PAKOLMAR-322260 format. One record per residue: residue number from 1; residue in three letters; y, z, x of N, C-alpha, C in turn. Coordinates in nm, 2 decimals. Layout:
BEGIN
{NUM 'ALA' {Y Z X} {Y Z X} {Y Z X}}
...
END
This chain:
BEGIN
{1 'UNK' {0.72 9.31 4.71} {0.69 9.42 4.80} {0.82 9.46 4.88}}
{2 'UNK' {0.84 9.59 4.90} {0.96 9.64 4.97} {0.94 9.63 5.12}}
{3 'UNK' {1.04 9.66 5.19} {1.03 9.66 5.34} {0.97 9.79 5.39}}
{4 'UNK' {0.87 9.84 5.32} {0.80 9.96 5.36} {0.75 9.94 5.50}}
{5 'UNK' {0.76 10.04 5.58} {0.70 10.03 5.71} {0.81 10.05 5.82}}
{6 'UNK' {0.77 10.04 5.94} {0.86 10.07 6.05} {0.94 9.94 6.08}}
{7 'UNK' {1.07 9.96 6.09} {1.17 9.86 6.13} {1.26 9.91 6.24}}
{8 'UNK' {1.28 9.84 6.35} {1.37 9.88 6.45} {1.48 9.78 6.47}}
{9 'UNK' {1.60 9.82 6.48} {1.72 9.74 6.50} {1.77 9.76 6.64}}
{10 'UNK' {1.79 9.65 6.71} {1.84 9.65 6.85} {1.97 9.56 6.85}}
{11 'UNK' {2.06 9.59 6.94} {2.18 9.50 6.95} {2.29 9.54 6.86}}
{12 'UNK' {2.38 9.45 6.83} {2.50 9.48 6.75} {2.50 9.39 6.62}}
{13 'UNK' {2.52 9.46 6.51} {2.52 9.39 6.39} {2.64 9.30 6.38}}
{14 'UNK' {2.75 9.33 6.46} {2.86 9.24 6.46} {2.86 9.14 6.58}}
{15 'UNK' {2.74 9.12 6.64} {2.73 9.03 6.75} {2.78 8.89 6.71}}
{16 'UNK' {2.80 8.80 6.81} {2.85 8.67 6.79} {2.75 8.57 6.74}}
{17 'UNK' {2.62 8.61 6.75} {2.51 8.51 6.71} {2.44 8.56 6.58}}
{18 'UNK' {2.38 8.47 6.51} {2.30 8.52 6.39} {2.19 8.62 6.42}}
{19 'UNK' {2.16 8.71 6.33} {2.05 8.80 6.35} {1.92 8.73 6.38}}
{20 'UNK' {1.84 8.80 6.45} {1.71 8.74 6.49} {1.60 8.84 6.45}}
{21 'UNK' {1.50 8.79 6.37} {1.39 8.87 6.33} {1.27 8.83 6.41}}
{22 'UNK' {1.20 8.93 6.47} {1.08 8.90 6.55} {0.96 8.95 6.48}}
{23 'UNK' {0.86 8.87 6.47} {0.73 8.90 6.40} {0.62 8.90 6.50}}
{24 'UNK' {0.55 9.01 6.52} {0.45 9.02 6.62} {0.31 8.96 6.57}}
{25 'UNK' {0.22 8.95 6.66} {0.09 8.89 6.64} {-0.01 9.00 6.59}}
{26 'UNK' {-0.13 8.95 6.55} {-0.23 9.04 6.50} {-0.28 9.14 6.61}}
{27 'UNK' {-0.29 9.27 6.57} {-0.34 9.36 6.67} {-0.23 9.42 6.76}}
{28 'UNK' {-0.11 9.37 6.75} {0.00 9.42 6.83} {0.09 9.49 6.74}}
{29 'UNK' {0.21 9.52 6.79} {0.32 9.58 6.71} {0.45 9.54 6.76}}
{30 'UNK' {0.56 9.61 6.71} {0.69 9.57 6.76} {0.72 9.58 6.90}}
{31 'UNK' {0.64 9.66 6.97} {0.66 9.68 7.12} {0.62 9.56 7.20}}
{32 'UNK' {0.55 9.46 7.14} {0.52 9.34 7.22} {0.64 9.27 7.27}}
{33 'UNK' {0.76 9.30 7.21} {0.89 9.24 7.25} {0.97 9.33 7.34}}
{34 'UNK' {0.91 9.44 7.39} {0.99 9.53 7.47} {1.05 9.47 7.59}}
{35 'UNK' {0.98 9.38 7.66} {1.03 9.33 7.79} {1.14 9.22 7.77}}
{36 'UNK' {1.16 9.18 7.65} {1.26 9.07 7.62} {1.38 9.11 7.53}}
{37 'UNK' {1.36 9.23 7.46} {1.46 9.26 7.36} {1.60 9.28 7.41}}
{38 'UNK' {1.61 9.34 7.53} {1.75 9.37 7.58} {1.82 9.24 7.60}}
{39 'UNK' {1.76 9.14 7.65} {1.83 9.01 7.68} {1.86 8.94 7.54}}
{40 'UNK' {1.76 8.95 7.45} {1.78 8.88 7.32} {1.89 8.95 7.24}}
{41 'UNK' {1.91 9.08 7.26} {2.00 9.16 7.18} {2.14 9.17 7.24}}
{42 'UNK' {2.17 9.09 7.35} {2.30 9.11 7.41} {2.41 9.07 7.33}}
{43 'UNK' {2.40 8.98 7.23} {2.51 8.94 7.15} {2.47 8.91 7.01}}
{44 'UNK' {2.36 8.98 6.96} {2.31 8.96 6.83} {2.23 9.08 6.78}}
{45 'UNK' {2.21 9.10 6.66} {2.12 9.20 6.60} {1.98 9.15 6.61}}
{46 'UNK' {1.89 9.22 6.67} {1.75 9.19 6.67} {1.67 9.29 6.59}}
{47 'UNK' {1.59 9.23 6.49} {1.52 9.31 6.40} {1.37 9.30 6.43}}
{48 'UNK' {1.31 9.41 6.47} {1.16 9.41 6.49} {1.10 9.50 6.39}}
{49 'UNK' {0.97 9.47 6.35} {0.90 9.55 6.26} {0.75 9.54 6.28}}
{50 'UNK' {0.68 9.64 6.23} {0.54 9.64 6.24} {0.47 9.58 6.11}}
{51 'UNK' {0.38 9.49 6.13} {0.31 9.43 6.01} {0.23 9.54 5.94}}
{52 'UNK' {0.21 9.52 5.81} {0.12 9.61 5.73} {-0.01 9.64 5.81}}
{53 'UNK' {-0.04 9.77 5.82} {-0.16 9.81 5.88} {-0.15 9.81 6.03}}
{54 'UNK' {-0.04 9.79 6.09} {-0.01 9.79 6.23} {0.09 9.89 6.27}}
{55 'UNK' {0.08 9.95 6.39} {0.18 10.03 6.45} {0.21 10.15 6.35}}
{56 'UNK' {0.34 10.16 6.31} {0.38 10.27 6.23} {0.39 10.23 6.08}}
{57 'UNK' {0.35 10.11 6.05} {0.36 10.06 5.91} {0.23 10.10 5.83}}
{58 'UNK' {0.24 10.13 5.70} {0.12 10.17 5.63} {0.03 10.05 5.60}}
{59 'UNK' {-0.09 10.08 5.56} {-0.19 9.99 5.53} {-0.22 10.00 5.38}}
{60 'UNK' {-0.15 9.93 5.29} {-0.17 9.95 5.15} {-0.32 9.92 5.11}}
{61 'UNK' {-0.37 9.98 5.01} {-0.50 9.96 4.96} {-0.53 9.82 4.92}}
{62 'UNK' {-0.65 9.78 4.93} {-0.69 9.64 4.89} {-0.69 9.54 5.00}}
{63 'UNK' {-0.73 9.42 4.97} {-0.74 9.32 5.07} {-0.60 9.27 5.10}}
{64 'UNK' {-0.59 9.20 5.22} {-0.46 9.15 5.26} {-0.46 9.00 5.24}}
{65 'UNK' {-0.34 8.94 5.22} {-0.32 8.80 5.20} {-0.20 8.75 5.28}}
{66 'UNK' {-0.19 8.62 5.30} {-0.07 8.57 5.36} {0.06 8.60 5.28}}
{67 'UNK' {0.04 8.60 5.15} {0.15 8.63 5.06} {0.20 8.77 5.08}}
{68 'UNK' {0.11 8.87 5.10} {0.16 9.00 5.12} {0.24 9.01 5.25}}
{69 'UNK' {0.20 8.94 5.35} {0.27 8.95 5.48} {0.40 8.87 5.48}}
{70 'UNK' {0.40 8.76 5.40} {0.53 8.69 5.39} {0.63 8.77 5.31}}
{71 'UNK' {0.58 8.84 5.20} {0.67 8.92 5.12} {0.72 9.03 5.20}}
{72 'UNK' {0.64 9.09 5.29} {0.70 9.20 5.38} {0.81 9.14 5.47}}
{73 'UNK' {0.78 9.03 5.53} {0.88 8.97 5.61} {1.01 8.94 5.54}}
{74 'UNK' {1.00 8.88 5.42} {1.11 8.85 5.34} {1.19 8.98 5.30}}
{75 'UNK' {1.12 9.09 5.27} {1.19 9.21 5.24} {1.27 9.26 5.36}}
{76 'UNK' {1.21 9.25 5.48} {1.28 9.29 5.60} {1.40 9.20 5.62}}
{77 'UNK' {1.39 9.07 5.60} {1.50 8.98 5.62} {1.61 9.02 5.52}}
{78 'UNK' {1.58 9.04 5.39} {1.68 9.07 5.29} {1.75 9.20 5.32}}
{79 'UNK' {1.67 9.30 5.37} {1.73 9.43 5.39} {1.82 9.44 5.52}}
{80 'UNK' {1.79 9.36 5.62} {1.85 9.38 5.75} {1.92 9.26 5.81}}
{81 'UNK' {1.89 9.14 5.76} {1.92 9.02 5.84} {2.02 8.93 5.78}}
{82 'UNK' {2.07 8.96 5.66} {2.18 8.87 5.60} {2.13 8.74 5.54}}
{83 'UNK' {2.22 8.65 5.53} {2.19 8.53 5.45} {2.12 8.42 5.52}}
{84 'UNK' {2.14 8.40 5.65} {2.08 8.29 5.72} {2.04 8.33 5.86}}
{85 'UNK' {1.94 8.41 5.88} {1.90 8.46 6.01} {1.81 8.36 6.08}}
{86 'UNK' {1.78 8.38 6.21} {1.68 8.32 6.28} {1.55 8.40 6.28}}
{87 'UNK' {1.44 8.34 6.27} {1.31 8.41 6.27} {1.22 8.35 6.37}}
{88 'UNK' {1.16 8.44 6.46} {1.06 8.40 6.55} {0.93 8.47 6.53}}
{89 'UNK' {0.82 8.40 6.52} {0.69 8.47 6.50} {0.59 8.43 6.60}}
{90 'UNK' {0.51 8.52 6.64} {0.41 8.50 6.75} {0.27 8.50 6.68}}
{91 'UNK' {0.19 8.40 6.70} {0.05 8.39 6.66} {0.04 8.42 6.51}}
{92 'UNK' {-0.02 8.52 6.46} {-0.02 8.55 6.32} {0.12 8.56 6.27}}
{93 'UNK' {0.21 8.62 6.35} {0.35 8.63 6.31} {0.41 8.49 6.29}}
{94 'UNK' {0.37 8.39 6.36} {0.41 8.26 6.34} {0.36 8.20 6.21}}
{95 'UNK' {0.24 8.23 6.18} {0.18 8.19 6.05} {0.27 8.25 5.93}}
{96 'UNK' {0.31 8.38 5.95} {0.39 8.44 5.85} {0.53 8.38 5.84}}
{97 'UNK' {0.59 8.35 5.96} {0.72 8.30 5.96} {0.72 8.16 5.90}}
{98 'UNK' {0.62 8.08 5.93} {0.61 7.94 5.88} {0.59 7.95 5.72}}
{99 'UNK' {0.51 8.05 5.68} {0.49 8.06 5.54} {0.62 8.10 5.47}}
{100 'UNK' {0.70 8.19 5.53} {0.82 8.23 5.47} {0.92 8.11 5.46}}
{101 'UNK' {0.93 8.03 5.57} {1.02 7.92 5.57} {0.98 7.81 5.46}}
{102 'UNK' {0.84 7.79 5.44} {0.80 7.70 5.35} {0.81 7.74 5.20}}
{103 'UNK' {0.79 7.87 5.18} {0.80 7.93 5.04} {0.95 7.95 5.00}}
{104 'UNK' {1.04 7.96 5.10} {1.18 7.99 5.07} {1.27 7.90 5.15}}
{105 'UNK' {1.27 7.77 5.12} {1.35 7.67 5.19} {1.49 7.71 5.18}}
{106 'UNK' {1.56 7.69 5.30} {1.70 7.72 5.30} {1.74 7.86 5.33}}
{107 'UNK' {1.63 7.95 5.34} {1.66 8.09 5.36} {1.69 8.12 5.51}}
{108 'UNK' {1.63 8.04 5.60} {1.65 8.07 5.74} {1.74 7.96 5.81}}
{109 'UNK' {1.80 8.00 5.92} {1.88 7.91 6.00} {1.78 7.83 6.09}}
{110 'UNK' {1.72 7.91 6.18} {1.63 7.85 6.28} {1.50 7.92 6.28}}
{111 'UNK' {1.39 7.85 6.31} {1.26 7.90 6.30} {1.19 7.88 6.43}}
{112 'UNK' {1.13 7.98 6.49} {1.05 7.96 6.62} {0.91 8.00 6.59}}
{113 'UNK' {0.82 7.91 6.62} {0.68 7.93 6.60} {0.61 7.94 6.74}}
{114 'UNK' {0.59 8.06 6.78} {0.55 8.09 6.92} {0.40 8.11 6.92}}
{115 'UNK' {0.33 8.02 7.00} {0.18 8.03 7.01} {0.12 8.05 6.87}}
{116 'UNK' {0.15 7.96 6.78} {0.11 7.97 6.64} {0.00 7.87 6.61}}
{117 'UNK' {-0.11 7.92 6.55} {-0.22 7.83 6.51} {-0.17 7.74 6.39}}
{118 'UNK' {-0.22 7.62 6.39} {-0.19 7.53 6.28} {-0.29 7.42 6.28}}
{119 'UNK' {-0.34 7.39 6.16} {-0.43 7.28 6.13} {-0.55 7.28 6.23}}
{120 'UNK' {-0.62 7.40 6.24} {-0.73 7.41 6.34} {-0.85 7.32 6.30}}
{121 'UNK' {-0.92 7.29 6.41} {-1.04 7.21 6.39} {-1.15 7.31 6.34}}
{122 'UNK' {-1.26 7.26 6.29} {-1.37 7.34 6.25} {-1.42 7.43 6.36}}
{123 'UNK' {-1.43 7.37 6.49} {-1.47 7.45 6.60} {-1.38 7.57 6.63}}
{124 'UNK' {-1.25 7.54 6.62} {-1.15 7.65 6.64} {-1.16 7.76 6.54}}
{125 'UNK' {-1.18 7.72 6.41} {-1.20 7.82 6.31} {-1.33 7.90 6.33}}
{126 'UNK' {-1.43 7.83 6.38} {-1.56 7.90 6.40} {-1.54 8.00 6.51}}
{127 'UNK' {-1.47 7.97 6.62} {-1.44 8.07 6.73} {-1.37 8.19 6.68}}
{128 'UNK' {-1.27 8.17 6.59} {-1.20 8.28 6.53} {-1.29 8.37 6.45}}
{129 'UNK' {-1.37 8.30 6.37} {-1.47 8.38 6.28} {-1.56 8.46 6.37}}
{130 'UNK' {-1.60 8.41 6.48} {-1.69 8.48 6.57} {-1.62 8.61 6.63}}
{131 'UNK' {-1.50 8.60 6.66} {-1.42 8.72 6.71} {-1.41 8.82 6.59}}
{132 'UNK' {-1.38 8.77 6.47} {-1.38 8.86 6.36} {-1.51 8.93 6.34}}
{133 'UNK' {-1.62 8.86 6.35} {-1.75 8.92 6.33} {-1.78 9.03 6.44}}
{134 'UNK' {-1.73 9.00 6.56} {-1.75 9.09 6.67} {-1.67 9.22 6.65}}
{135 'UNK' {-1.55 9.21 6.60} {-1.47 9.33 6.56} {-1.54 9.41 6.46}}
{136 'UNK' {-1.60 9.34 6.36} {-1.66 9.42 6.25} {-1.79 9.48 6.29}}
{137 'UNK' {-1.86 9.42 6.39} {-1.99 9.47 6.43} {-1.98 9.58 6.54}}
{138 'UNK' {-1.89 9.56 6.63} {-1.89 9.64 6.75} {-1.76 9.72 6.77}}
{139 'UNK' {-1.66 9.70 6.68} {-1.54 9.78 6.70} {-1.44 9.70 6.78}}
{140 'UNK' {-1.32 9.76 6.80} {-1.21 9.69 6.86} {-1.21 9.69 7.01}}
{141 'UNK' {-1.29 9.78 7.08} {-1.29 9.78 7.22} {-1.33 9.64 7.28}}
{142 'UNK' {-1.45 9.59 7.24} {-1.49 9.46 7.29} {-1.39 9.35 7.26}}
{143 'UNK' {-1.33 9.35 7.14} {-1.23 9.25 7.10} {-1.11 9.26 7.19}}
{144 'UNK' {-1.07 9.38 7.22} {-0.95 9.40 7.31} {-0.98 9.34 7.45}}
{145 'UNK' {-1.10 9.37 7.50} {-1.14 9.31 7.63} {-1.14 9.16 7.63}}
{146 'UNK' {-1.19 9.10 7.52} {-1.20 8.96 7.51} {-1.06 8.90 7.50}}
{147 'UNK' {-0.97 8.97 7.42} {-0.84 8.92 7.41} {-0.76 8.92 7.54}}
{148 'UNK' {-0.77 9.02 7.61} {-0.70 9.03 7.74} {-0.75 8.92 7.84}}
{149 'UNK' {-0.87 8.89 7.84} {-0.92 8.79 7.93} {-0.88 8.65 7.88}}
{150 'UNK' {-0.86 8.63 7.75} {-0.81 8.50 7.70} {-0.66 8.49 7.72}}
{151 'UNK' {-0.59 8.60 7.72} {-0.45 8.59 7.72} {-0.39 8.59 7.86}}
{152 'UNK' {-0.46 8.65 7.96} {-0.41 8.66 8.10} {-0.52 8.62 8.20}}
{153 'UNK' {-0.48 8.54 8.30} {-0.58 8.51 8.40} {-0.61 8.63 8.49}}
{154 'UNK' {-0.71 8.63 8.57} {-0.75 8.74 8.65} {-0.65 8.78 8.75}}
{155 'UNK' {-0.58 8.68 8.82} {-0.48 8.71 8.92} {-0.36 8.79 8.85}}
{156 'UNK' {-0.32 8.74 8.73} {-0.21 8.81 8.67} {-0.25 8.95 8.63}}
{157 'UNK' {-0.37 8.97 8.58} {-0.42 9.10 8.54} {-0.42 9.19 8.66}}
{158 'UNK' {-0.46 9.14 8.78} {-0.46 9.23 8.90} {-0.32 9.27 8.94}}
{159 'UNK' {-0.22 9.18 8.92} {-0.09 9.21 8.96} {-0.01 9.29 8.86}}
{160 'UNK' {-0.06 9.30 8.74} {0.02 9.37 8.63} {-0.08 9.46 8.56}}
{161 'UNK' {-0.14 9.55 8.63} {-0.24 9.64 8.57} {-0.19 9.73 8.46}}
{162 'UNK' {-0.07 9.78 8.48} {-0.01 9.87 8.38} {0.02 9.80 8.25}}
{163 'UNK' {0.07 9.67 8.25} {0.09 9.60 8.13} {-0.04 9.56 8.06}}
{164 'UNK' {-0.14 9.52 8.14} {-0.27 9.49 8.09} {-0.33 9.61 8.02}}
{165 'UNK' {-0.32 9.72 8.08} {-0.37 9.85 8.02} {-0.30 9.88 7.89}}
{166 'UNK' {-0.17 9.85 7.88} {-0.09 9.88 7.76} {-0.13 9.79 7.65}}
{167 'UNK' {-0.15 9.66 7.68} {-0.19 9.56 7.58} {-0.33 9.60 7.53}}
{168 'UNK' {-0.42 9.63 7.62} {-0.56 9.66 7.58} {-0.56 9.78 7.49}}
{169 'UNK' {-0.48 9.88 7.53} {-0.48 10.01 7.45} {-0.42 9.98 7.31}}
{170 'UNK' {-0.32 9.90 7.30} {-0.26 9.87 7.17} {-0.36 9.80 7.08}}
{171 'UNK' {-0.43 9.71 7.14} {-0.53 9.63 7.06} {-0.65 9.73 7.02}}
{172 'UNK' {-0.70 9.80 7.11} {-0.82 9.89 7.08} {-0.78 10.01 6.99}}
{173 'UNK' {-0.65 10.04 6.99} {-0.61 10.16 6.92} {-0.57 10.14 6.77}}
{174 'UNK' {-0.59 10.01 6.73} {-0.56 9.99 6.59} {-0.65 10.05 6.49}}
{175 'UNK' {-0.61 10.08 6.37} {-0.70 10.12 6.27} {-0.79 10.01 6.24}}
{176 'UNK' {-0.92 10.02 6.25} {-1.01 9.91 6.23} {-1.00 9.84 6.09}}
{177 'UNK' {-0.98 9.92 5.99} {-0.97 9.86 5.85} {-0.84 9.77 5.84}}
{178 'UNK' {-0.73 9.82 5.89} {-0.61 9.74 5.88} {-0.61 9.62 5.97}}
{179 'UNK' {-0.67 9.64 6.09} {-0.69 9.52 6.18} {-0.77 9.41 6.12}}
{180 'UNK' {-0.89 9.45 6.06} {-0.98 9.35 6.00} {-0.91 9.28 5.89}}
{181 'UNK' {-0.84 9.35 5.81} {-0.77 9.28 5.70} {-0.68 9.17 5.75}}
{182 'UNK' {-0.60 9.21 5.85} {-0.50 9.12 5.91} {-0.57 9.00 5.98}}
{183 'UNK' {-0.68 9.03 6.05} {-0.75 8.93 6.12} {-0.82 8.83 6.03}}
{184 'UNK' {-0.86 8.88 5.91} {-0.92 8.78 5.81} {-0.81 8.69 5.77}}
{185 'UNK' {-0.69 8.73 5.75} {-0.58 8.64 5.71} {-0.55 8.54 5.82}}
{186 'UNK' {-0.56 8.59 5.95} {-0.54 8.50 6.06} {-0.65 8.39 6.06}}
{187 'UNK' {-0.78 8.43 6.04} {-0.89 8.34 6.04} {-0.88 8.24 5.92}}
{188 'UNK' {-0.85 8.29 5.80} {-0.85 8.20 5.69} {-0.73 8.11 5.68}}
{189 'UNK' {-0.62 8.16 5.74} {-0.50 8.08 5.75} {-0.42 8.08 5.61}}
{190 'UNK' {-0.31 8.01 5.61} {-0.23 8.00 5.49} {-0.28 7.89 5.40}}
{191 'UNK' {-0.32 7.92 5.28} {-0.37 7.81 5.19} {-0.27 7.70 5.16}}
{192 'UNK' {-0.14 7.73 5.19} {-0.03 7.63 5.16} {-0.03 7.53 5.28}}
{193 'UNK' {-0.09 7.56 5.39} {-0.09 7.47 5.50} {-0.21 7.39 5.52}}
{194 'UNK' {-0.20 7.27 5.58} {-0.09 7.22 5.66} {0.02 7.14 5.58}}
{195 'UNK' {-0.02 7.10 5.46} {0.07 7.02 5.38} {0.21 7.09 5.35}}
{196 'UNK' {0.20 7.22 5.33} {0.32 7.29 5.30} {0.43 7.30 5.40}}
{197 'UNK' {0.39 7.26 5.53} {0.49 7.26 5.63} {0.60 7.16 5.61}}
{198 'UNK' {0.57 7.06 5.52} {0.68 6.96 5.49} {0.79 7.02 5.41}}
{199 'UNK' {0.77 7.14 5.35} {0.87 7.21 5.27} {0.97 7.28 5.36}}
{200 'UNK' {0.95 7.30 5.49} {1.04 7.37 5.58} {1.16 7.29 5.60}}
{201 'UNK' {1.28 7.35 5.58} {1.41 7.29 5.60} {1.48 7.34 5.73}}
{202 'UNK' {1.43 7.46 5.78} {1.50 7.51 5.90} {1.47 7.43 6.02}}
{203 'UNK' {1.57 7.42 6.11} {1.55 7.36 6.24} {1.45 7.45 6.31}}
{204 'UNK' {1.34 7.38 6.36} {1.23 7.46 6.41} {1.19 7.42 6.55}}
{205 'UNK' {1.14 7.52 6.63} {1.08 7.50 6.76} {0.94 7.55 6.76}}
{206 'UNK' {0.84 7.47 6.80} {0.71 7.51 6.82} {0.69 7.52 6.97}}
{207 'UNK' {0.66 7.64 7.02} {0.65 7.67 7.16} {0.52 7.74 7.19}}
{208 'UNK' {0.46 7.70 7.30} {0.33 7.77 7.34} {0.32 7.76 7.49}}
{209 'UNK' {0.22 7.83 7.54} {0.18 7.82 7.68} {0.09 7.71 7.70}}
{210 'UNK' {0.11 7.65 7.82} {0.02 7.53 7.86} {-0.12 7.56 7.85}}
{211 'UNK' {-0.16 7.69 7.89} {-0.30 7.73 7.90} {-0.35 7.81 7.79}}
{212 'UNK' {-0.28 7.82 7.68} {-0.33 7.90 7.56} {-0.45 7.83 7.50}}
{213 'UNK' {-0.56 7.90 7.50} {-0.69 7.84 7.45} {-0.70 7.84 7.30}}
{214 'UNK' {-0.62 7.92 7.23} {-0.63 7.93 7.09} {-0.51 7.86 7.01}}
{215 'UNK' {-0.39 7.88 7.06} {-0.27 7.82 7.00} {-0.22 7.72 7.09}}
{216 'UNK' {-0.28 7.60 7.08} {-0.27 7.50 7.19} {-0.14 7.41 7.18}}
{217 'UNK' {-0.10 7.35 7.29} {0.00 7.25 7.28} {-0.02 7.14 7.17}}
{218 'UNK' {-0.15 7.11 7.15} {-0.18 7.01 7.05} {-0.13 7.06 6.91}}
{219 'UNK' {-0.15 7.19 6.89} {-0.10 7.24 6.76} {0.05 7.23 6.75}}
{220 'UNK' {0.12 7.25 6.86} {0.27 7.23 6.86} {0.30 7.09 6.82}}
{221 'UNK' {0.23 6.99 6.87} {0.25 6.85 6.83} {0.23 6.83 6.69}}
{222 'UNK' {0.12 6.90 6.63} {0.09 6.88 6.49} {0.20 6.94 6.41}}
{223 'UNK' {0.26 7.06 6.45} {0.37 7.12 6.37} {0.49 7.02 6.37}}
{224 'UNK' {0.52 6.96 6.49} {0.63 6.87 6.50} {0.61 6.75 6.41}}
{225 'UNK' {0.49 6.71 6.39} {0.46 6.60 6.30} {0.47 6.63 6.15}}
{226 'UNK' {0.45 6.76 6.12} {0.45 6.81 5.98} {0.58 6.86 5.93}}
{227 'UNK' {0.67 6.91 6.02} {0.80 6.96 5.99} {0.91 6.86 6.02}}
{228 'UNK' {1.00 6.83 5.93} {1.09 6.72 5.95} {1.18 6.74 6.07}}
{229 'UNK' {1.22 6.87 6.09} {1.32 6.89 6.20} {1.26 6.99 6.30}}
{230 'UNK' {1.16 6.95 6.38} {1.08 7.03 6.46} {1.07 6.97 6.60}}
{231 'UNK' {1.11 7.04 6.70} {1.08 7.00 6.84} {0.97 7.09 6.90}}
{232 'UNK' {0.92 7.05 7.01} {0.81 7.13 7.08} {0.85 7.16 7.22}}
{233 'UNK' {0.79 7.27 7.27} {0.81 7.31 7.41} {0.69 7.37 7.46}}
{234 'UNK' {0.65 7.34 7.58} {0.53 7.39 7.65} {0.58 7.46 7.78}}
{235 'UNK' {0.53 7.59 7.79} {0.57 7.67 7.91} {0.46 7.65 8.01}}
{236 'UNK' {0.48 7.58 8.12} {0.38 7.55 8.22} {0.32 7.68 8.28}}
{237 'UNK' {0.18 7.68 8.29} {0.11 7.78 8.35} {0.09 7.91 8.27}}
{238 'UNK' {0.15 7.92 8.15} {0.14 8.04 8.07} {0.03 8.03 7.96}}
{239 'UNK' {-0.01 8.14 7.91} {-0.12 8.15 7.82} {-0.07 8.19 7.68}}
{240 'UNK' {-0.12 8.30 7.62} {-0.09 8.33 7.48} {0.02 8.43 7.45}}
{241 'UNK' {0.07 8.50 7.56} {0.16 8.61 7.53} {0.28 8.59 7.63}}
{242 'UNK' {0.36 8.48 7.62} {0.47 8.46 7.71} {0.57 8.58 7.72}}
{243 'UNK' {0.61 8.65 7.61} {0.70 8.76 7.62} {0.66 8.87 7.71}}
{244 'UNK' {0.52 8.88 7.74} {0.47 8.98 7.83} {0.44 8.91 7.96}}
{245 'UNK' {0.38 8.80 7.96} {0.33 8.73 8.08} {0.45 8.68 8.17}}
{246 'UNK' {0.56 8.63 8.11} {0.67 8.58 8.18} {0.80 8.60 8.10}}
{247 'UNK' {0.85 8.72 8.09} {0.96 8.75 8.00} {1.08 8.66 8.03}}
{248 'UNK' {1.12 8.64 8.15} {1.24 8.56 8.18} {1.23 8.42 8.14}}
{249 'UNK' {1.11 8.36 8.16} {1.09 8.22 8.11} {1.09 8.21 7.96}}
{250 'UNK' {1.03 8.31 7.90} {1.03 8.31 7.75} {1.17 8.32 7.70}}
{251 'UNK' {1.25 8.41 7.75} {1.39 8.43 7.70} {1.47 8.31 7.72}}
{252 'UNK' {1.46 8.25 7.84} {1.54 8.12 7.87} {1.50 8.01 7.77}}
{253 'UNK' {1.37 8.00 7.74} {1.33 7.89 7.65} {1.38 7.92 7.50}}
{254 'UNK' {1.37 8.05 7.46} {1.41 8.09 7.33} {1.56 8.07 7.31}}
{255 'UNK' {1.64 8.12 7.40} {1.78 8.11 7.39} {1.83 7.97 7.40}}
{256 'UNK' {1.76 7.89 7.48} {1.79 7.74 7.49} {1.79 7.68 7.36}}
{257 'UNK' {1.70 7.72 7.27} {1.68 7.67 7.14} {1.78 7.74 7.04}}
{258 'UNK' {1.78 7.87 7.04} {1.87 7.94 6.94} {2.02 7.92 6.97}}
{259 'UNK' {2.05 7.91 7.10} {2.20 7.90 7.14} {2.21 7.78 7.23}}
{260 'UNK' {2.20 7.66 7.17} {2.20 7.54 7.26} {2.34 7.52 7.33}}
{261 'UNK' {2.34 7.46 7.45} {2.47 7.44 7.52} {2.56 7.36 7.43}}
{262 'UNK' {2.69 7.40 7.44} {2.79 7.32 7.36} {2.80 7.18 7.39}}
{263 'UNK' {2.78 7.14 7.52} {2.78 7.01 7.56} {2.64 6.96 7.59}}
{264 'UNK' {2.60 6.85 7.53} {2.47 6.80 7.55} {2.46 6.73 7.69}}
{265 'UNK' {2.57 6.70 7.75} {2.57 6.64 7.88} {2.55 6.74 8.00}}
{266 'UNK' {2.55 6.87 7.97} {2.54 6.97 8.07} {2.39 7.00 8.08}}
{267 'UNK' {2.33 6.98 8.20} {2.19 7.01 8.21} {2.16 7.16 8.20}}
{268 'UNK' {2.05 7.19 8.15} {2.01 7.33 8.14} {1.90 7.36 8.24}}
{269 'UNK' {1.93 7.44 8.34} {1.82 7.46 8.44} {1.71 7.55 8.40}}
{270 'UNK' {1.73 7.62 8.28} {1.63 7.71 8.23} {1.51 7.63 8.16}}
{271 'UNK' {1.54 7.51 8.13} {1.43 7.43 8.06} {1.31 7.41 8.14}}
{272 'UNK' {1.20 7.45 8.09} {1.07 7.44 8.17} {1.00 7.30 8.14}}
{273 'UNK' {0.97 7.27 8.02} {0.90 7.15 7.98} {0.92 7.12 7.84}}
{274 'UNK' {0.94 7.00 7.80} {0.94 6.96 7.66} {0.84 6.85 7.63}}
{275 'UNK' {0.80 6.84 7.51} {0.71 6.74 7.47} {0.77 6.67 7.35}}
END
């Protein structure tokens, strides 16, 4: 599969750091990174793109699979990111990034799995299937409302009404067919996992919000147990969408991993919590 679809490049191709590819979650698009991209692109090329059936990317005929989405991500990497980029994926984007790293060992330098589901329990899968059924039966409006309430607490929503409205509009505005295809992939997961995680050779960080009800800190621990070179990080008080909920905290945590201090004896005040 080619890199068909919308791709946006930010920053400098000649920056001092390796390129960074950002992969958004289901129902969102490349704009989910808008609040953090300027800081991330200060000294590197940042590549954002819309998943198939999302944003400005086409929805090819037929059903969707993890392999389709991994192939799209690989095509973007090969077209824009060079030989050993960093890749960070959120939620379904994390499933895609993990699938890419497992299917193409050695292709990535560093891998960030942000709020990424992994080795879900039967109850967790059942909850995801219920949300898929709701979208199929009642459309994307109720799903968008449910997602916003899962992703942000009421006080944050009250204080950030414009951001909440933008997230809700993005979710509800998806093409239902393309959304349902992608959400089925999210529900079914990657058939290569969880055992395929052992194939990953990239240095990896599993990061999530302390209060994320779907992509839990326990899943981060499971990823760390399955990937040979994987650390975990939990952002206190945050939920499912740290790049929107707390952009500065997210950027500090991400850059702490991508660009570690040269001296391990120098404390990093940006570090929030590690597990």
